[in-house]
N, C-alpha and C positions, 0 to 999 in steps of 0.2 A: 301278886301273881306275876310272873312265875316264881314258884318256891323252889329253890335249888339247894340241895344238900350234898355235900362232898364228905364222904367217909374216907379216912386215910389211916394207914398204919403208923403207929408211933415211931417205927424205925425210919420213917421219912420226914421226921420233924425238921431236920436241917437241910433236907434235899428238895422238898416240895414247896414252891413259892405259892402258897394258897391265895393270898390277896392278889398277886399278879394274875393267877389263873382266873379268879372271879372277875377281875376287871376286863380281862380279854374275852371271857365267855359271854358276858352280858351283850356286847354288840352282835355276837354270833346268834344268840337267842333272838334278839330283835329282828335281825335280817332273815332268819329262818322261819320263825313262826309268828311274825307280826306282833311282837310284844313291844312294850315301851321300856326304855332303859331305866327310867325311875321306878318302874314296877318290879324289876328284877331284884330278888333278895337271895343272897347266897350265905349259907352258914356252913362252917366246916366242923367236923367232929373227928377227934383223934380216937383211934381204936387201939386199945391195949392188947386185947386177945384176938388171935387169928390162927386158924388152922387151914392149911391148903393141902389137899390130897391126904397122904398118910401122916402129915405133920413133921416129917423129918427134914424138909428143905428149909432154906432161908428165904422166906417169901414175905412180900408186902402187897397191900392192896390199895388201890384208889378206885372208889366207886362213886359215880356222879348220878344223882337222881334229879330230874327236872319234872316238876309237877305243874301242869297247865290247866286252865279252864278248858272244858271240852270244846270241840269244834275244829281242831286241827286234823289234817289228813294223816293217815298212817305213814304216807311217804314223807311228809314234812317232819313228823316225829322221828322217823328212822334217820333222816338226814341230820337232824339235830343231835341225836344219840351218837351217831358216827363222828360228827364234828366235835362234840364235847369230849369224847374219849381220845380222839387224836390230839386235841389241844393240850391235854395233860402233859404229854411228852415234852412240850415246849417249856414247861415250868417245873420239870423234874430232873434234877441232877442224878447221874448214875451213883449208885452205892455199891461199892466193891462186894461181890459175892451175894448180892441180894437180887432175887427175881421179883419184879414188880408186875402184878396183874392189874390191868386197867379195864374198867367196864363202865358203861353208862346206860341209863334207862330213862325214857321219857314217857310219862303217863299222864292220864287225865285226873284232875282233882275230883274227889267225890262230890256229889250234890250238896253235901252238908258244909262245904267250905264257906267260910264267912271271913270278911275282913273288917276291921274296925279302926 
C-alpha cells in the first residue's frame, strides 16, 4: 500500500515517461498521505481502446488511481488527487493534434485487502 495504477492510451507510448512519473509520484504520496516510499507500488496499463465524447476526435487519456488503507482525510485525498493529475504534465510530451485528458482518483482500499 499504496497501490497505484496508471492507465494510459497507446497513442502516448512514446510521449509519456511512465517510470519517471512513478518515481516522482512516490515522494508526493509519502508527503501527502504519510505513506512509506518502499510501500508505494505503481503499475502502468496501456489502453488500446478509447472513446471520448462522440468518438470523432483525436483523444488520449491518462488516469491515475491511488488506493490507500482507510484513515486519510477527504482533504488529504483531494490534495493527492490534484497533485497526481498535475504531475502527469511534467512527464508528458505534446503529441501533435492529440487532446490528452488527465484525471486522478484517490480511494480507500476495501476491507478485504491483504498483502503477503
